[in-house]
N, C-alpha and C positions, 0 to 999 in steps of 0.2 A: 476350802479355807481359803479366806482371802490373804491376800499376798500382801508380805511387807514391805512399808509404805519406806521408799530410797530416794531422799528427795534431796536438792538444792533450789533453793527458790531465792536465785541469783544470781541469773545469769543472761548475758548477753547475746546480740547474733549480730551479723552484719549493718542491722538496720540501722544501727549505730553506731557502734565501734569498736566491732567483736571481726576478729581476721575470718569468721563462720558462717554462713551463710542459714539461717531457720532451719533446715532443711538437715544440715551438714552438722550442726549443732545437737540437733537431736540424735542423731547417727551417731555422734561420737558419745550423751549422756548413754544410751543404750550399751552401746560397746562396754560403758564403763558400769554397768551394774545399777542406773540409776531408772529407777518405774516413775518418775514423777518432778516436773522441771517448769520451774516458773520462769517466762520470758519478761525480761526487765530494762528494756530497751531503753536509751535514756530519751523520754520526750517524745518518744510512739509507740505503737503498738501494731505497727507494721508488720511485723513480724510473727505474728500471733498464730495466723489460719494456717500461715505457710510450714510453720511448727507444729501447728496442730493435727496437720494432713499427713506429714511425717510422722507424725507420734505417732497416729491412730494407727503405722504400718509397723512402726517399731515395737509397740505394745509401752510406750512411753506416755502420759500424761501431762496432760500443756497446760499449765495454768494460766490465764492471760495475764499478764502485768505490766507495771512499766514502773520505772525510776522518774519521778520531776525533780528536777534543779529549783530547789524556791530556796528564798532567801527570811531571814529573820533581824530587822536591821541590816546592817552592815557585813551580817554571818552569811555565808552559804550553806543548807544541808541538803539532802537528800532523801526524799520518803519514795517509798518505795509504796506501790498499791499492787494488791495480791486477788484476784476473782475480782479484778472490774470489767467492767462491761464495755471489749473492745469496740460493739459496733453503735457504742451512741455517739450520732453524727456534730453533738453541738461536742462532744467533748474530744472529737476526734478535730473538729475545729480550731478548737484551742491548742491541742497537740500542733497543729500547723503553725501558729503563731509563733509559737515557741522555737517551732524548728526555724522558722524565720529568723528567729531574735538571734539564733545561734549563727547563723548564716551571717547577718550584718558584723555578729560579734567578729567572724574568722575575719572580715575584712578592714575593721578597727585596728583590730590585731596587725594585723601585714601594715596599715599604713604608719601606727605607732614603730614596728620594725622598721619600717623605711626610712625616719626620722635619723636613725641613729645606722643610716649606712647598711642595711641588710634587706638586701632586694628581696622581695618572694612573691608571687604568683598568688593572688587568691583565688582565683577561680581551679589552678591544679592541686591548691591543699584541699577546695569542696571537692574535686574529682576523686581524691583519695578516698574519701569519706564517700561514693558514689551515692548512692538514695536517703544516705542514711542521715544520722544527725552528728554534725563537724565538731569536731571537739579540738582544743590546745594538745591531745595530742595527735591529730591529724599535722598541725601547726609544728610540731617537734619532729616529726618522722622529715617534713620539708627541709628544716634547720638542716638534719643531719645529711639527707640529700643533694642538700647543696653548699653543702662543705662549710656550716658555720658551726657544725658540732660535732664532736665523735660520736655521740651516745643522745638520746632521747634522754636520758637524767642529768647530761650535759646540758642538753637545748632548754628544760625546765630552768635548771639553774642560772643559766647568762642571761633568757632573755625572756620567758614566759608564762615561771616560775609566780606567784602572791607576791613577789616586791622585784619581779621584773621590769622591763621597758618597757616590754611589749604585753603587760600585763592589764587585760581588761574582765571586769568584774562582771558576771551574771545578772542580773535581774530578771526574772520573770515571771515567780510567782512567788506570796509569801507560804510562810509554812503554813499557817492557819486556814489558804485559802486552798491550797493542795490538799489538807486533811478532807476539809469539807468536799472538796470535788471526788475524790476517790471513795469517799462517804456517799454522795448523791449517788453514783455509779454501782452502789453496793457491795464496792471493793472493802478490805482490810488495810489499815495503812499502816506500815514500819518505820520507823527510823532507820535508815542504811548506816552500816557501819561506825556507831558513835567510838568505837573504840580507837578511830583514826584522829582525833580530835582531843584536842582536852576542854572537852565543853559539855560535859556531864552536868554542870548546873541548871540546862535548858532542859531538861528531858520532863524534869515537875512541870513546867511550862507548855511544854506540848501534849502533856498528858491533859493539864486543864483546854487545851483547844483540843482533845477529843485524839488524840494521836492513839492505837489498837495495840503497839508493838515495838519494839526495838531487835534490833539483830544483835544476838549473843555469839551466835558462833557465826564467825568470819574465818575466810583465807589465812591471815597473817597474827590472826589474835595468837597470844599466847595463852594455855590452862589458866595461868590465874586474872586475866582481860574476860576471857569467856566465864568464868567462873563469876566477877565482878558486875558483868551484865543481867546472869541468871540471878543473882541476887537482887539487885533493882526490879527486874522483870517480876519478881517475887513479891518484892515490898509496895509496889505500884500497882501489882494486878495487872500485869502486862501479858500481850501475847511474847512468844520469845520464836524468832525466826534467822534466818542466815543463810550462808552460802558459799560459793569457792567466788565470787561477784567476776567470774568468767571471760576472758576478754580475748582468749586464743593466743595468736603470736604477738598481740600488743601487751601483753603483761604473763610473764614468764613465770611466777610464785602461784598461778592461778589453777589448778588441776581442778577440772570437771570428774568429778563424784568422788575425788578424795575429803572433800569438806559438806557434808550431809547434815541436816537438823532430824535430832531422832522424832522417829513417829510419833511420841504422846504430843510433840509440840503441835507437827503438823495438822493432827486431827482437831486440835484444838482451834489453831486458825482455819479451820474449816468448818468447824462449829460455829464459828465465830460471824462466817461468813453468810452461814445459813440464816442466821436470825438479823442479817441486816434488810430491811425493804428493797426487795428490785433485784435483789442477790441474783446473781446469774445458775449459783449453784441450786437454786430453788426452781429454776425454769426446765433445769435437765433432770428433774424428777420423774 
């Protein structure tokens, strides 16, 4: 009898901004009772291979994924790709370009903070990210470590939040392009955590662009929010995804294994992926 699917489809590793390596994430997932995990690091798939190797040992199926930082006009959205071809050379090169843009952004943030008397070393901030994707979270930790803020929340509020003096917007890829890229790799595109912002009006537009689904299950959603996005998904004939958005020590309110996507929705995502040209799902058969 097939085992019951216990899935978290939004998980990060140290290859972007999580406190745990891909192997450690898989071990944590196995201990939490998960048997399917999507590795969705920011603008990189570098953690997928290590996670898959660990997954084979731990009995956890690893879905190759990515979380792309994308823009529509002045608005930033995160688009998740599930079942993407993480060996596609052209895609890997484009992700390298995104990561360079992330590094350049860190130095620009540091330069802006320098102008208001906040002195940080950009290279030290990058060192915190190790080989992964540097984010504002790494700058926030540097601000705390250097005594400019008492905690990460205060660092964002005072310096690097969207209205802060050190804020630098990300402009890496349009939403439409990210959806197209994911599809060209045989992957399923998902609008990440729409409930974190009040921008539901964009969902219909993204459906026109070809997005496949949205996250109706998420670690910080209320029951009402989950119901709301389930209703939207049903009304717009969208796939349903979600998960913890696990970041380990960097995000105390996410607990790996606690936020799971019901098996029926996971199976629908798998079926949709199999229908796409070039799907890695079909190669594995």
